[in-house]
Phi, psi and omega in degrees: 000142183288147174284152179051045186295335180289346181269000181284130180284170180295319179297316178297327178295318179293322177296319178297319180294332180286346179056063187303330182293341180262351186294332175306335179299329181276346182267328185301319177301325181290318179299311183294314181296320181291327176297319177293322179297318177297315180301324182268001177074027182236016184295136176231112185299316183297316180295319181295317181293316179296319178299320180293315180297317179297319180297316179296315181297318180295321178293319178298315178299320177296321177296320177298314180296319178298316179298315183296308187281333172294325177290313182295328180276353180083011179287318178264130173227174179285004179255004185297151182276343180278185179303156183301136175251134192291324180287318181298333181255011174071020181279330178224139181277164178300317180298317179295319181293321177300318179295320179298320179297315180298316181296311184293312178294323179297318179295319178299319180294315182297314179295324180295336179298332177295320178294326176293318182299319183270359179234248182204186184295337179302320180294324178297317179297315179300316181297314180296318178297323179295319179293317179297317180295322178299321177288314185288349180301318180238340187250183178084179184289340181222071182299125186301317183294336182268358183232030174072016183249003181299318181297318180295318178302311183296315181299316182290312188277328176273334178271280185295305185294312182297313184281307181294320180297319179295320177293320183297319182290348176259320187255345183062026176202171178236136179244159177301324181298315181292330175297308183291327179294335181286341184294306179295329177300310180294321183294316183287325176291321178298327179296335174298315178293323180301315178297316180302313181290327178293318178297320186265013190304318181288316178298316182294323179298317179294326183274356181078020177268101189272070175291170176300325179297319178291317183294317189246353173092173185294322181299314177299316184295318177295320179293321177302315179300315180296315181298317179296325175297311182299315179300318183300320181274332178293327180301330181302321181289322177298315179297318181297309186283340186253323190236327185212095183276073176227134181296341179295339181295343180269009178307323179301343178296341176296338179270000184299321177303321178294320179299317179296318178300319182292321177298318177298321181295316184288339178272352183235342185254161177214165173056222184300333180298339180280352178299322177292322177298320178298313180298316181289330176294321176295320178295321179299317180299323179290314180298314179301313182299318179295314180295322178295317179298316179297317180298325178291323182288325186279000000 
């Protein structure tokens, strides 16, 4: 919990609710997909920028919904070991948060209509499904995060949908390279959630939030984190030998020391100590994505 929490302004509260340290996760799919679009000569700046803004807005809206419904379900309290949540600490009211969700998701939908205009109905379906999934992650009759499906949601929407969708709105097609490139993007972003769920495993169990960590335990969760790391770096070799035989494609290996450090952290730390692991996992996804994009371009 933050010190002097009563001194936080309303603007600072909304920024806190948006969870800015995790937002790079919504940008990495756009960077990687756009790098492939540039490499293939189909890059469209307007489509890439709108896709990026929509992706950020959808993630912020999803974070707002997560904050709201975790609070309403009693999962988040002012005693949580994770980062401060604005509703649990009285910084934003339920009514304000509901309004914020409508504004953010509404803006994402309106901006997304431009992508539909320059493409086709497929983009409209993708956009609507993304909004529905953002809501269903924590809310609705079958909240994904409460039924062990949060990891799958993140992998699909930050990996496949985010990366392949961004390429599609520029190129109007899907290639094998963009498919495989979406895998490490999705895996590393999912690892952010894996750390979060591993840290909160005891709290979530008491609150009835049946994440994969709660369902299968800490040993499984640590192994899941490790496997996603291994897959992310192994994909580089597949891309090299199959689609782009340039040594620059291995630039993400420069982030491998950080990845190894993070694996050691999740195998040795618990509780609040994992907050740093969470932050660094988000940074790793950003660093990897930037290096991967550069490697594709060079």
